[in-house]
Structures are given as structure tokens and as C-alpha cells.
N, C-alpha and C positions, 0 to 999 in steps of 0.2 A: 504494500500500500504506500509506503514511503517513497519507493522508486517511482510509482505512478504519479504521485503528487509532485515530486522533484522534476520528472519529465515534463509535466504540464507547465510548471513554472519556468523551466528553461525555454520551452517553445514560446511562451508568452513574452519572455524577455527578448528572445530573438526577433519576434515580430515587432515588438516595441522599438528595438534598436534599428530596424530597417525602415520604419515609417518616418515620414517627414516631420511629424510632430514629436517623435521620439528623439533618437540620437542622429537620425538622418544618414544612416549608413547605406542607403539603397544603391547609390552609385558604386560604392565599394563592393557590394554584393554582386552587382552586375559585372563588374570587372573580373571578380573571382570566377563567376560562372562562365564567362567568356573564355577564360584561360583554362579552366578545369574541364570543360565539356569535351574538347578533343582528346584529352588524356583518358577520361572516363570512357569515351567511345572506343578507344583502342583496347582498353582492358575488357570491355564487353565483347568486342570482336574476338579477342584471344580466347576468352572463356567459351564463346560460341563454337570456335574451331575445335577446341578440346572436347566439347560435348559431342560435336559431330563425329570426330574421330572415334570416340568411345562408343557411340551408337553404331557406327559401321562395324567395329570390332565385335560388339555384342551380337549383331545380326549374323555375322559370319560364324561366330561360335554357336549360335542357335541352329544354323543350317547344318553345321558339322554334327551336333548332337542329334538332330532330327534324322540325318542320314545314317548315323551309327545306330540309332534306335530302330530304324526300318530294316536294317541288315540282320538284326537278331531275330 
């Protein structure tokens, strides 16, 4: 329960910091997002490639097991 309340307080503080009537950090937030977005996109792409490779390997293994099961 304490973690939930703490999380909500942190989110409210972040929104307050970004708003013009708060600390006015919105321009800084946008600059950060513009810089971080390409890096995040690369990481998501790498993860997608690894998942795709694992899926291909799993399908190949399933076909081998299926073929071995039919021979018995």
C-alpha cells in the first residue's frame, strides 16, 4: 500500500513539474524524449529480432519433435 501511494505521489509530482504553472519543465521533457526515442526504438528492434529468432528456432524444434513422434 505504501508503494502504491508513493507511486501516485511521484506521478503527480512529475506532472506538476512538467506543467507551465508548475516548474515549467515541459521543454526539457520534450528535448529528452526527442533524444531518447531513437535509442528506445533501436532497443525495441533488437528485442524484436531476438524474439523472432527464438520463434523460428522453436518452430523448427517442434517440427523435429513432430517428425520423431510420427516415426515411432
